[in-house]
ZAMARGU-4260 file (C-alpha; in steps of 0.2 Angstrom, whole numbers, plus 5000, padded with zeros to 4 digits):
<rodrens>
0) 5000/5000/5000 | 5006/5018/4997 | 5012/5027/5012 | 4999/5039/5019 | 4993/5046/5036
5) 5000/5056/5049 | 5016/5060/5040 | 5007/5070/5027 | 4996/5079/5040 | 5000/5096/5045
10) 5001/5093/5064 | 5020/5097/5066 | 5024/5106/5049 | 5033/5090/5043 | 5033/5083/5025
15) 5030/5065/5018 | 5049/5064/5015 | 5053/5068/5032 | 5042/5054/5039 | 5050/5042/5027
20) 5067/5047/5033 | 5061/5044/5050 | 5056/5027/5046 | 5072/5024/5037 | 5081/5029/5052
25) 5071/5017/5062 | 5075/5003/5051 | 5094/5007/5053 | 5092/5008/5072 | 5081/4993/5075
30) 5089/4980/5087 | 5089/4965/5076 | 5104/4962/5064 | 5096/4965/5047 | 5102/4967/5029
35) 5092/4974/5014 | 5097/4966/4998 | 5091/4972/4981 | 5086/4961/4966 | 5103/4963/4958
40) 5111/4956/4974 | 5118/4973/4980 | 5117/4978/4998 | 5105/4993/4999 | 5104/4996/5018
45) 5108/4988/5035 | 5104/4990/5054 | 5116/4997/5066 | 5115/4980/5075 | 5121/4971/5060
50) 5136/4983/5059 | 5140/4981/5078 | 5140/4962/5076 | 5149/4960/5059 | 5162/4973/5062
55) 5157/4983/5046 | 5153/5001/5044 | 5137/5005/5035 | 5146/5015/5022 | 5157/5000/5018
60) 5142/4989/5015 | 5131/5000/5003 | 5131/4994/4985 | 5143/4980/4990 | 5139/4963/4981
65) 5132/4949/4992 | 5146/4937/4987 | 5157/4948/4997 | 5147/4945/5013 | 5141/4927/5011
70) 5151/4911/5006 | 5147/4903/4989 | 5137/4889/4996 | 5127/4901/5007 | 5124/4912/4991
75) 5118/4897/4982 | 5106/4892/4996 | 5099/4910/4997 | 5096/4910/4978 | 5087/4893/4979
80) 5076/4899/4994 | 5071/4915/4984 | 5066/4904/4969 | 5054/4894/4980 | 5046/4910/4986
85) 5029/4917/4980 | 5020/4933/4983 | 5009/4933/4999 | 5020/4920/5008 | 5023/4928/5025
90) 5031/4913/5034 | 5047/4906/5026 | 5058/4893/5034 | 5074/4899/5042 | 5090/4897/5033
95) 5108/4892/5039 | 5120/4904/5031 | 5139/4907/5033 | 5142/4926/5036 | 5160/4933/5033
100) 5164/4945/5046 | 5175/4961/5044 | 5190/4953/5053 | 5190/4938/5041 | 5181/4926/5052
105) 5166/4916/5047 | 5150/4914/5057 | 5137/4900/5053 | 5120/4904/5061 | 5102/4903/5057
110) 5094/4917/5047 | 5076/4923/5043 | 5072/4927/5025 | 5059/4939/5020 | 5055/4942/5001
115) 5048/4960/4995 | 5038/4961/4979 | 5032/4976/4969 | 5014/4979/4963 | 5017/4968/4948
120) 5022/4954/4960 | 5040/4955/4954 | 5054/4952/4967 | 5061/4969/4971 | 5072/4965/4987
125) 5074/4954/5001 | 5078/4956/5020 | 5090/4944/5030 | 5088/4945/5049 | 5100/4936/5061
130) 5091/4933/5078 | 5106/4923/5085 | 5116/4939/5083 | 5104/4949/5094 | 5107/4950/5113
135) 5094/4946/5125 | 5089/4964/5127 | 5087/4967/5108 | 5071/4967/5098 | 5066/4956/5084
140) 5059/4964/5068 | 5054/4953/5054 | 5048/4960/5037 | 5035/4956/5025 | 5031/4963/5007
145) 5033/4980/4999 | 5027/4987/4983 | 5039/5000/4975 | 5057/4998/4971 | 5061/5016/4975
150) 5069/5018/4992 | 5056/5029/5001 | 5041/5018/4996 | 5051/5002/5001 | 5055/5009/5018
155) 5036/5013/5020 | 5031/4995/5016 | 5044/4988/5027 | 5038/4998/5042 | 5020/4995/5038
160) 5022/4976/5038 | 5035/4975/5052 | 5030/4964/5067 | 5036/4977/5079 | 5025/4991/5085
165) 5030/5007/5076 | 5022/5024/5081 | 5026/5042/5078 | 5021/5055/5091 | 5020/5074/5088
170) 5025/5085/5103 | 5011/5098/5105 | 5014/5116/5112 | 5007/5110/5129 | 5019/5096/5129
175) 5007/5083/5125 | 5010/5068/5114 | 4998/5066/5099 | 4998/5050/5088 | 5003/5055/5070
180) 5006/5037/5063 | 5005/5019/5069 | 5008/5003/5059 | 4998/4987/5057 | 5007/4978/5071
185) 5002/4992/5083 | 4983/4990/5079 | 4984/4971/5080 | 4993/4971/5097 | 4983/4984/5106
190) 4966/4981/5098 | 4964/5000/5094 | 4960/5004/5076 | 4971/5017/5067 | 4956/5029/5064
195) 4952/5029/5082 | 4970/5032/5088 | 4977/5045/5076 | 4974/5063/5082 | 4972/5056/5100
200) 4985/5058/5114 | 4995/5046/5124 | 4985/5040/5139 | 4968/5042/5131 | 4966/5023/5129
205) 4975/5016/5144 | 4973/5016/5163 | 4978/5032/5172 | 4992/5024/5182 | 4999/5016/5166
210) 4997/5032/5156 | 5007/5041/5170 | 5022/5030/5168 | 5022/5031/5149 | 5021/5050/5150
215) 5036/5050/5162 | 5047/5041/5149 | 5041/5052/5135 | 5045/5068/5145 | 5062/5061/5149
220) 5065/5058/5131 | 5059/5075/5127 | 5069/5084/5140 | 5085/5074/5139 | 5085/5073/5120
225) 5092/5056/5120 | 5085/5039/5115 | 5076/5030/5129 | 5074/5011/5131 | 5064/5001/5143
230) 5051/4987/5146 | 5033/4989/5152 | 5017/4980/5154 | 5000/4987/5149 | 4982/4981/5151
235) 4974/4983/5134 | 4959/4977/5125 | 4968/4962/5119 | 4973/4958/5137 | 4988/4961/5147
240) 5003/4963/5135 | 5022/4966/5139 | 5033/4977/5127 | 5051/4981/5126 | 5051/4999/5119
245) 5063/5012/5112 | 5059/5031/5111 | 5069/5041/5098 | 5068/5060/5098 | 5066/5068/5081
250) 5072/5086/5078 | 5067/5099/5066 | 5079/5110/5055 | 5080/5122/5070 | 5086/5107/5081
255) 5071/5107/5092 | 5062/5090/5096 | 5045/5091/5088 | 5042/5072/5086 | 5046/5056/5095
260) 5048/5039/5085 | 5042/5024/5095 | 5048/5006/5093 | 5040/4992/5103 | 5042/4974/5102
265) 5028/4963/5109 | 5037/4951/5121 | 5021/4944/5129 | 5022/4927/5120 | 5041/4927/5122
270) 5039/4929/5141 | 5026/4916/5142 | 5037/4904/5132 | 5052/4908/5144 | 5040/4906/5159
275) 5034/4890/5152 | 5052/4884/5149 | 5057/4889/5166 | 5043/4881/5175 | 5045/4865/5165
280) 5064/4866/5169 | 5059/4867/5188 | 5048/4851/5185 | 5062/4842/5177 | 5073/4847/5191
285) 5061/4840/5204 | 5059/4824/5194 | 5078/4822/5192 | 5082/4826/5210 | 5069/4814/5216
290) 5059/4828/5225 | 5044/4823/5236 | 5029/4819/5226 | 5019/4833/5233 | 5032/4846/5228
295) 5032/4839/5210 | 5013/4840/5209 | 5013/4858/5216 | 5025/4863/5203 | 5015/4855/5189
300) 4999/4865/5196 | 5009/4881/5197 | 5016/4878/5179 | 4998/4877/5172 | 4991/4892/5182
305) 5006/4903/5177 | 5006/4898/5159 | 4987/4901/5158 | 4982/4912/5172 | 4964/4910/5167
310) 4964/4892/5173 | 4964/4884/5190 | 4972/4867/5192 | 4971/4853/5204 | 4977/4835/5205
315) 4967/4820/5212 | 4977/4804/5216 | 4970/4787/5215 | 4971/4775/5230 | 4980/4759/5230
320) 4964/4749/5225 | 4959/4762/5212 | 4942/4764/5221 | 4943/4782/5226 | 4952/4798/5222
325) 4960/4809/5235 | 4963/4828/5233 | 4981/4833/5230 | 4988/4850/5227 | 4974/4863/5223
330) 4981/4880/5229 | 4968/4890/5219 | 4952/4881/5225 | 4943/4888/5240 | 4944/4877/5256
335) 4925/4873/5256 | 4926/4866/5239 | 4942/4857/5242 | 4933/4849/5257 | 4919/4843/5246
340) 4930/4835/5233 | 4943/4828/5245 | 4938/4810/5244 | 4927/4804/5229 | 4923/4787/5222
345) 4929/4782/5205 | 4913/4779/5196 | 4902/4785/5181 | 4894/4802/5186 | 4905/4805/5201
350) 4910/4822/5195 | 4921/4825/5180 | 4936/4818/5189 | 4928/4802/5195 | 4920/4799/5178
355) 4937/4803/5169 | 4946/4790/5180 | 4932/4777/5177 | 4932/4779/5158 | 4950/4782/5156
360) 4947/4797/5145 | 4946/4816/5145 | 4929/4822/5152 | 4924/4840/5147 | 4910/4849/5157
365) 4906/4864/5147 | 4894/4872/5160 | 4895/4866/5178 | 4878/4875/5182 | 4868/4863/5171
370) 4879/4847/5170 | 4873/4832/5180 | 4890/4827/5185 | 4892/4842/5197 | 4875/4840/5206
375) 4882/4835/5223 | 4893/4850/5224 | 4886/4862/5211 | 4882/4876/5224 | 4900/4876/5231
380) 4908/4876/5213 | 4897/4891/5208 | 4901/4900/5224 | 4919/4898/5221 | 4917/4905/5203
385) 4920/4889/5194 | 4909/4887/5178 | 4918/4874/5167 | 4929/4859/5171 | 4940/4847/5161
390) 4947/4832/5168 | 4961/4821/5160 | 4965/4804/5168 | 4983/4802/5173 | 4988/4785/5165
395) 5004/4775/5168 | 5014/4766/5155 | 5005/4750/5160 | 4988/4758/5157 | 4984/4760/5176
400) 4975/4776/5181 | 4985/4785/5193 | 4974/4800/5196 | 4966/4814/5187 | 4971/4832/5182
405) 4957/4844/5184 | 4956/4861/5176 | 4943/4874/5180 | 4939/4890/5171 | 4928/4905/5177
410) 4918/4905/5161 | 4907/4891/5153 | 4916/4883/5138 | 4927/4870/5131 | 4946/4869/5131
415) 4955/4877/5116 | 4968/4866/5107 | 4982/4875/5116 | 4973/4871/5133 | 4972/4853/5128
420) 4990/4852/5123 | 4995/4861/5140 | 4984/4849/5150 | 4990/4834/5141 | 5008/4839/5143
425) 5005/4843/5162 | 4997/4826/5164 | 5012/4817/5157 | 5023/4826/5170 | 5011/4821/5184
430) 5011/4803/5177 | 5030/4803/5177 | 5030/4810/5195 | 5018/4798/5202 | 5025/4783/5193
435) 5042/4788/5199 | 5036/4791/5217 | 5028/4773/5217 | 5043/4765/5210 | 5054/4774/5222
440) 5042/4769/5236 | 5043/4751/5231 | 5062/4752/5229 | 5063/4760/5246 | 5052/4747/5254
445) 5062/4733/5245 | 5079/4740/5250 | 5072/4743/5268 | 5066/4725/5269 | 5083/4719/5263
450) 5092/4731/5274 | 5081/4726/5289 | 5085/4708/5286 | 5103/4712/5284 | 5105/4722/5299
455) 5093/4712/5311 | 5099/4695/5306 | 5106/4685/5321 | 5119/4677/5309 | 5134/4687/5303
460) 5132/4692/5285 | 5146/4699/5275 | 5152/4702/5257 | 5169/4699/5251 | 5178/4705/5236
465) 5191/4694/5227 | 5205/4704/5222 | 5217/4701/5207 | 5230/4695/5219 | 5218/4682/5227
470) 5216/4692/5243 | 5198/4693/5251 | 5193/4711/5255 | 5177/4715/5266 | 5166/4727/5257
475) 5150/4725/5268 | 5146/4718/5285 | 5131/4718/5296 | 5130/4722/5315 | 5130/4703/5319
480) 5147/4702/5311 | 5153/4716/5322 | 5147/4708/5337 | 5154/4691/5332 | 5171/4699/5330
485) 5171/4707/5348 | 5162/4722/5343 | 5176/4730/5332 | 5170/4746/5323 | 5163/4743/5305
490) 5177/4754/5298 | 5190/4742/5303 | 5183/4729/5292 | 5177/4739/5276 | 5191/4739/5263
495) 5202/4727/5273 | 5207/4709/5271 | 5207/4696/5286 | 5226/4697/5289 | 5225/4716/5291
500) 5216/4715/5308 | 5215/4697/5313 | 5229/4687/5321 | 5240/4678/5308 | 5234/4660/5313
505) 5215/4665/5312 | 5217/4674/5296 | 5226/4659/5288 | 5212/4648/5293 | 5199/4660/5286
510) 5208/4663/5270 | 5210/4645/5267 | 5191/4642/5269 | 5188/4656/5256 | 5200/4648/5244
515) 5191/4631/5246 | 5175/4640/5241 | 5183/4646/5225 | 5191/4630/5221 | 5175/4620/5224
520) 5166/4633/5212 | 5150/4630/5222 | 5141/4634/5238 | 5152/4628/5253 | 5147/4625/5271
525) 5161/4623/5284 | 5164/4624/5303 | 5180/4632/5310 | 5186/4631/5327 | 5196/4647/5331
530) 5206/4652/5346 | 5199/4669/5349 | 5202/4681/5364 | 5185/4675/5371 | 5191/4657/5370
535) 5189/4643/5358 | 5174/4647/5347 | 5166/4636/5334 | 5159/4645/5318 | 5147/4637/5305
540) 5149/4647/5288 | 5140/4646/5272 | 5150/4653/5257 | 5141/4658/5241 | 5152/4662/5226
545) 5146/4676/5214 | 5152/4677/5196 | 5154/4693/5185 | 5150/4694/5166 | 5167/4685/5162
550) 5161/4670/5172 | 5174/4672/5185 | 5171/4673/5204 | 5174/4691/5210 | 5164/4691/5226
555) 5158/4679/5240 | 5143/4681/5250 | 5146/4673/5267 | 5134/4669/5281 | 5142/4664/5298
560) 5135/4658/5314 | 5143/4656/5331 | 5138/4638/5335 | 5149/4637/5351 | 5135/4637/5363
565) 5125/4625/5352 | 5139/4613/5352 | 5141/4615/5371 | 5122/4613/5373 | 5123/4597/5364
570) 5136/4591/5375 | 5127/4598/5390 | 5111/4589/5384 | 5120/4573/5383 | 5126/4576/5401
575) 5109/4581/5407 | 5101/4566/5399 | 5113/4555/5410 | 5109/4566/5425 | 5090/4564/5421
580) 5091/4546/5421 | 5101/4546/5437 | 5088/4558/5445 | 5073/4548/5438 | 5080/4532/5445
585) 5080/4539/5462 | 5064/4550/5461 | 5050/4547/5472 | 5038/4551/5458 | 5033/4539/5444
590) 5041/4545/5427 | 5037/4538/5410 | 5044/4545/5393 | 5034/4542/5377 | 5040/4545/5360
595) 5030/4554/5347 | 5020/4539/5342 | 5015/4536/5360 | 5028/4521/5364 | 5036/4520/5381
600) 5055/4524/5380 | 5058/4524/5398 | 5050/4519/5414 | 5058/4523/5431 | 5058/4510/5446
605) 5045/4521/5456 | 5031/4517/5443 | 5035/4499/5443 | 5035/4499/5462 | 5019/4509/5464
610) 5009/4498/5451 | 5018/4482/5456 | 5024/4479/5439 | 5040/4469/5443 | 5044/4456/5430
615) 5034/4465/5417 | 5042/4473/5402 | 5032/4488/5396 | 5046/4498/5388 | 5043/4500/5369
620) 5024/4497/5370 | 5010/4509/5368 | 4997/4512/5381 | 4984/4501/5372 | 4996/4487/5370
625) 4998/4485/5389 | 4980/4488/5397 | 4973/4483/5413 | 4955/4480/5415 | 4946/4495/5424
630) 4960/4507/5419 | 4955/4525/5418 | 4953/4531/5400 | 4958/4549/5405 | 4976/4544/5405
635) 4977/4540/5387 | 4966/4555/5382 | 4978/4567/5391 | 4993/4558/5384 | 4986/4560/5366
640) 4982/4578/5370 | 5000/4582/5375 | 5006/4573/5359 | 4994/4583/5347 | 4994/4600/5355
645) 5011/4602/5362 | 5004/4609/5378 | 5006/4602/5395 | 4991/4595/5404 | 4987/4587/5421
650) 4975/4573/5427 | 4972/4563/5442 | 4971/4545/5437 | 4963/4531/5447 | 4975/4517/5441
655) 4973/4498/5445 | 4987/4488/5452 | 4992/4470/5452 | 4993/4470/5471 | 4980/4462/5481
660) 4982/4473/5496 | 4980/4489/5487 | 4970/4486/5470 | 4969/4504/5466 | 4981/4519/5467
665) 4977/4537/5464 | 4991/4546/5454 | 4992/4564/5450 | 5000/4564/5432 | 5007/4579/5423
670) 5010/4577/5405 | 5024/4588/5398 | 5029/4588/5380 | 5047/4589/5375 | 5050/4599/5358
675) 5064/4597/5346 | 5074/4611/5338 | 5060/4614/5325 | 5047/4616/5339 | 5038/4599/5335
680) 5034/4587/5349 | 5048/4574/5350 | 5042/4565/5366 | 5031/4567/5381 | 5036/4565/5399
685) 5023/4559/5411 | 5027/4563/5429 | 5015/4555/5442 | 5014/4557/5461 | 5005/4544/5472
690) 4991/4554/5480 | 4982/4539/5487 | 4984/4545/5505 | 4979/4562/5500 | 4963/4555/5492
695) 4959/4545/5508 | 4961/4561/5518 | 4950/4570/5506 | 4937/4557/5509 | 4938/4559/5527
700) 4936/4578/5525 | 4921/4575/5514 | 4913/4564/5528 | 4915/4579/5540 | 4907/4590/5527
705) 4893/4578/5525 | 4889/4578/5544 | 4891/4597/5546 | 4875/4608/5550 | 4882/4621/5538
710) 4879/4621/5519 | 4895/4616/5510 | 4897/4616/5491 | 4911/4615/5479 | 4912/4621/5461
715) 4924/4618/5447 | 4934/4631/5437 | 4919/4634/5426 | 4907/4637/5440 | 4898/4620/5439
720) 4894/4609/5454 | 4906/4596/5460 | 4900/4593/5477 | 4885/4597/5489 | 4885/4591/5507
725) 4871/4582/5515 | 4863/4597/5524 | 4863/4607/5508 | 4855/4592/5498 | 4842/4591/5511
730) 4838/4610/5511 | 4837/4609/5492 | 4825/4594/5493 | 4836/4584/5481 | 4836/4565/5479
735) 4855/4565/5478 | 4871/4573/5472 | 4870/4565/5455 | 4854/4575/5451 | 4864/4591/5451
740) 4882/4586/5447 | 4890/4597/5433 | 4875/4609/5433 | 4876/4628/5437 | 4867/4635/5452
745) 4855/4645/5441 | 4849/4629/5433 | 4843/4623/5450 | 4834/4639/5456 | 4832/4652/5443
750) 4827/4665/5457 | 4838/4680/5462 | 4848/4672/5476 | 4855/4658/5464 | 4860/4671/5451
755) 4869/4681/5464 | 4878/4666/5471 | 4883/4661/5453 | 4890/4678/5450 | 4901/4678/5466
760) 4907/4661/5461 | 4912/4667/5444 | 4921/4683/5452 | 4931/4672/5463 | 4936/4660/5449
765) 4942/4675/5439 | 4950/4686/5453 | 4957/4672/5464 | 4951/4681/5479 | 4939/4676/5493
770) 4922/4684/5495 | 4908/4684/5507 | 4889/4689/5506 | 4872/4688/5514 | 4858/4680/5505
775) 4839/4680/5509 | 4832/4663/5503 | 4814/4662/5498 | 4801/4655/5502 | 4809/4649/5517
780) 4812/4666/5523 | 4829/4663/5531 | 4846/4673/5529 | 4862/4664/5526 | 4880/4671/5528
785) 4890/4664/5513 | 4909/4663/5511 | 4917/4660/5494 | 4935/4653/5495 | 4946/4649/5479
790) 4955/4632/5479 | 4972/4634/5469 | 4984/4622/5462 | 5003/4622/5464 | 5004/4636/5450
795) 4992/4647/5459 | 4978/4644/5446 | 4960/4642/5453 | 4954/4624/5449 | 4939/4624/5461
800) 4929/4635/5473 | 4923/4631/5490 | 4907/4639/5496 | 4901/4638/5515 | 4885/4644/5521
805) 4877/4647/5538 | 4860/4651/5544 | 4860/4668/5552 | 4842/4672/5553 | 4842/4673/5572
810) 4857/4684/5571 | 4847/4695/5559 | 4832/4695/5570 | 4843/4701/5585 | 4851/4715/5575
815) 4834/4721/5569 | 4828/4721/5587 | 4843/4731/5592 | 4841/4743/5578 | 4823/4746/5583
820) 4828/4749/5601 | 4841/4762/5596 | 4828/4770/5586 | 4816/4771/5600 | 4830/4778/5611
825) 4834/4792/5599 | 4816/4796/5597 | 4814/4797/5616 | 4830/4808/5617 | 4823/4819/5604
830) 4807/4821/5614 | 4817/4825/5629 | 4827/4838/5620 | 4811/4846/5614 | 4803/4846/5631
835) 4820/4853/5638 | 4820/4867/5625 | 4802/4871/5629 | 4806/4872/5647 | 4821/4883/5644
840) 4809/4894/5633 | 4796/4895/5647 | 4809/4899/5661 | 4818/4911/5650 | 4801/4920/5647
845) 4796/4920/5665 | 4813/4926/5671 | 4813/4940/5658 | 4794/4945/5661 | 4791/4942/5679
850) 4808/4945/5687 | 4813/4958/5675 | 4797/4968/5678 | 4799/4967/5697 | 4817/4973/5695
855) 4812/4987/5684 | 4798/4992/5697 | 4811/4992/5711 | 4823/5003/5701 | 4809/5015/5698
860) 4805/5016/5716 | 4823/5019/5720 | 4822/5034/5708 | 4807/5042/5716 | 4815/5039/5733
865) 4831/5048/5727 | 4821/5063/5720 | 4811/5065/5736 | 4825/5063/5749 | 4842/5062/5740
870) 4844/5081/5738 | 4843/5084/5757 | 4852/5068/5763 | 4869/5065/5755 | 4872/5049/5764
875) 4856/5042/5758 | 4860/5048/5741 | 4876/5038/5741 | 4867/5022/5747 | 4854/5024/5733
880) 4868/5025/5720 | 4875/5009/5727 | 4858/5001/5726 | 4856/5007/5708 | 4872/4999/5703
885) 4867/4983/5711 | 4849/4983/5703 | 4857/4987/5686 | 4869/4972/5688 | 4855/4961/5693
890) 4845/4966/5678 | 4860/4963/5667 | 4862/4946/5675 | 4844/4942/5673 | 4844/4946/5654
895) 4860/4935/5652 | 4852/4921/5660 | 4836/4923/5650 | 4847/4924/5634 | 4857/4909/5638
900) 4841/4899/5641 | 4833/4904/5625 | 4839/4920/5616 | 4824/4930/5610 | 4833/4934/5594
905) 4830/4916/5589 | 4812/4919/5586 | 4817/4932/5573 | 4826/4919/5562 | 4842/4909/5562
910) 4851/4922/5552 | 4849/4936/5566 | 4851/4923/5579 | 4868/4918/5572 | 4873/4936/5570
915) 4869/4939/5588 | 4879/4924/5594 | 4894/4929/5583 | 4894/4947/5589 | 4892/4941/5607
920) 4906/4928/5605 | 4918/4942/5598 | 4913/4954/5613 | 4916/4940/5626 | 4932/4932/5618
925) 4940/4946/5608 | 4942/4934/5593 | 4937/4939/5575 | 4922/4929/5569 | 4917/4928/5551
930) 4899/4924/5547 | 4893/4919/5530 | 4874/4915/5528 | 4865/4909/5512 | 4849/4919/5509
935) 4840/4903/5503 | 4841/4895/5521 | 4824/4895/5530 | 4824/4884/5545 | 4809/4878/5555
940) 4810/4880/5574 | 4817/4862/5577 | 4831/4864/5564 | 4835/4882/5569 | 4837/4877/5587
945) 4849/4862/5582 | 4860/4874/5572 | 4860/4887/5585 | 4865/4875/5599 | 4878/4867/5588
950) 4886/4884/5584 | 4884/4889/5603 | 4893/4874/5609 | 4906/4875/5596 | 4910/4893/5600
955) 4911/4889/5618 | 4923/4875/5615 | 4934/4887/5604 | 4934/4900/5617 | 4939/4887/5631
960) 4951/4876/5622 | 4956/4881/5604 | 4968/4896/5607 | 4962/4902/5590 | 4964/4919/5582
965) 4950/4918/5569 | 4933/4908/5568 | 4923/4906/5552 | 4904/4901/5552 | 4896/4897/5536
970) 4877/4891/5533 | 4871/4887/5516 | 4859/4876/5506 | 4866/4863/5494 | 4854/4852/5485
975) 4843/4843/5498 | 4854/4848/5512 | 4857/4862/5524 | 4876/4863/5527 | 4884/4871/5542
980) 4903/4873/5544 | 4912/4880/5559 | 4931/4881/5557 | 4945/4889/5568 | 4964/4891/5566
985) 4967/4885/5583 | 4979/4871/5590 | 4967/4857/5585 | 4967/4839/5594 | 4968/4821/5590
990) 4950/4815/5586 | 4955/4797/5589 | 4960/4800/5607 | 4949/4793/5621 | 4946/4811/5628
995) 4939/4817/5611 | 4928/4801/5610 | 4921/4804/5628 | 4917/4823/5625 | 4899/4825/5630
1000) 4898/4842/5620 | 4903/4833/5604 | 4892/4818/5607 | 4877/4830/5611 | 4880/4839/5594
1005) 4880/4822/5585 | 4864/4817/5593 | 4856/4833/5589 | 4861/4830/5570 | 4854/4812/5571
1010) 4838/4817/5578 | 4834/4827/5562 | 4840/4813/5551 | 4857/4822/5548 | 4875/4819/5551
1015) 4890/4828/5559 | 4908/4827/5554 | 4923/4832/5564 | 4940/4836/5556 | 4955/4840/5567
1020) 4973/4837/5569 | 4986/4844/5581 | 4992/4862/5576 | 4980/4862/5561 | 4964/4869/5568
1025) 4947/4861/5569 | 4932/4860/5557 | 4915/4854/5562 | 4902/4851/5548 | 4883/4848/5551
1030) 4872/4841/5537 | 4853/4842/5539 | 4841/4837/5526 | 4829/4850/5520 | 4814/4838/5520
1035) 4811/4829/5537 | 4815/4810/5537 | 4806/4797/5547 | 4822/4789/5553 | 4838/4798/5557
1040) 4853/4795/5546 | 4868/4788/5555 | 4883/4800/5557 | 4898/4796/5547 | 4910/4802/5560
1045) 4926/4810/5559
</rodrens>
């Protein structure tokens, strides 16, 4: 197109030629190394960057043939490339050309070719650009087509079709900057059309804060008159774009700056690619450095969200069973939404993630607001600003679903091809990270298992290297090897041969064993007896030769075990066998040994004597091969049990003998299995003790129990009946013991008493402790005191329980009568106390009313007498004064007596009565008395009198005996009780002393509490004060509650 626009407008007084010269100057000052070549292969122009990197001056290059700058091969390659070009082609493949530099060196690098055509579509020129010659801070300026061959028009077309943003600004009189011209790249990058922008000023189309920064740079260029460069990011209609810019001041003929030429290169994609490359590099570094899986996944998520800020990413990991997905890194998702999707099932319809994992393919949800997959968490997703979601399964090389990569967007829609490529690339990163993590975990677990076996093996494990000179060097040993070699440090072995740290004789024996392994060329097992510092030791070693790729033995794996103790044990076992036979021959117990098939291998003389088997050979025979009529079958049953289970058992056997005097013998047999080295039963030792005498004694004791008036019962370890004596059988109206033998007590009588007895028997069996209880038996109406006693075997295990019961009905009746008598006595005492209190009240009132009135009348008469005769007779007046004092003292005494008998203030309520009593106590004793009263306390007269008297008695005792400094009284209501507490800080006393127990004051207070159904507590220790607590029920009780005491 022909050049037009701001350059021909009369904004700044310039001409079209000056605008073209400005753009020609711009081409020469662009940052990219560029060369303009005419159709006749002459150099027409070049950028200053090309001169800087090639070493030529611009004047040297003008009209120079291309052959002087390019090698012959490069010239041929360029000619061929131009022949392939056609008008309208904007993207040409890069060329690799060899450039001759000014100093004679040659530089081979990539070059970008742009062909320029005239209006007749004839090749008019071409532009060569070398990006590799441009530094990181320089711009790239590719060219497209032009129309005219003349120099001015060619520069216009180059500028118009340049990929860099070019703009020409006019400096107005008020120092504003008005757009005169922009190129096509400026329109495309900013999204602002040329007709909208031209004539407008800088800052009209961008934010105020960004405009301020732009204007600062423009003013700096204007005031300093120098070229300015920088980098800036703007929020435009096309999005957030980053530019690297250059501002060039343009002067008029008078030397004043009247225009500014701007060059900006859009580096947004370059930054995005750099950011993408950098983020991918961090991911690769994490994978290469075996970083934790979480860190790798976080970097992948960060990579997605940085490359495409409009996206939010999360990773869901499948569990080991591929049944559920668990949320991994999701930094941009709200916490509420993360909680909702933290654990979801892998199934069709379970969100886009669960469905993608189920199907094994990408699932795209265009609109979360309407898609059925998001029904369970739709509200949370919409509240989080999520409108669409795309989930790609993460699949391993084996085809197993490892998880899901979920991508969210704030607008409804489907992913673009670029998005899908990014997600697929990220899913591959995640798959590599998860697969690597799983492989490393399996490897770590395998290594740890082998390391645990190696380190915890009781055998010495070590690895030897066979050197070229046939030495044997240790390269790995386990802790057992260190212990076997007297706990020498591991460093003393690694890298050394036996002769380096062992005595010469021992090293020679060990090396000889290693050489025999190499010579045998197979696994070798040997035992060596070595003279070590710990004495003579025997080691059993297994040597396994290891071959290399040349089929030669280069290492030996060895396993050694110290069998010294084993050999000694075998010798000791032989010795013990001899000792056993010696002991068994002399043992008073019968001893029989059976082999694993139940055949007798040994019988000691005691068994032959007890069973009178002299002259009978029973060794080598099974039990069923030598059988006596009437033999107890329990013997063979327990023997077979010990042989099959490998556990010891015990039984009392009634065994027949061949002696006429004693046809039966009771023998307590214990069957003990003997195990071999593999834990299998090799033999069973039967040890029996003759308990015939003990059984006879037991029969005698049973006879005593049968004739006892008390009830006697015995139960086995499961609580079933073994024995009932005659009295108990008669009480239960049974026909005999056989009727109930082996049954539980509750099976005889399902009533409450039997269940209680059975429970106590079971408790005794489990705890091994004695117990006692009282049971009321119906319908007989009798009480029994029952004692439950465990019977234990030699190991302390309960094998039976003895229960003894005695009829205590008469004792219970006497106790009830005594309790009734005590109750009547307390009621009588309460009645006496009421009468006494009433008498005190009457006497107090009569003393106060009768005697008080008479004394008052006497004082009034004395007053009249003093007024009538006292003024004239001084002696009489003196006598009257003495009489007045005596009468006043008498009145005070009468009042005190009345108050002591029954304080009048007591009729006004317990609160006022206690306040009066505390005040009087303080006045009389001089001690501080603190009184705390609960407003909720309202006592009737009986309770008020008890509380008042207890406080009165307590204060009297404190004043007489406590030597206290302070006293506190507290009366409150707590639940169903009134609680009174009187406490002092005096010297206290021992409540267990006889004097304290005989104190009538304390006994009286306790009796007062009991009369109201309450209780009194006394707490005191020497030098720690005294505390008295009185608890009285709010509601009256028919019977008093026993005092709990101190």
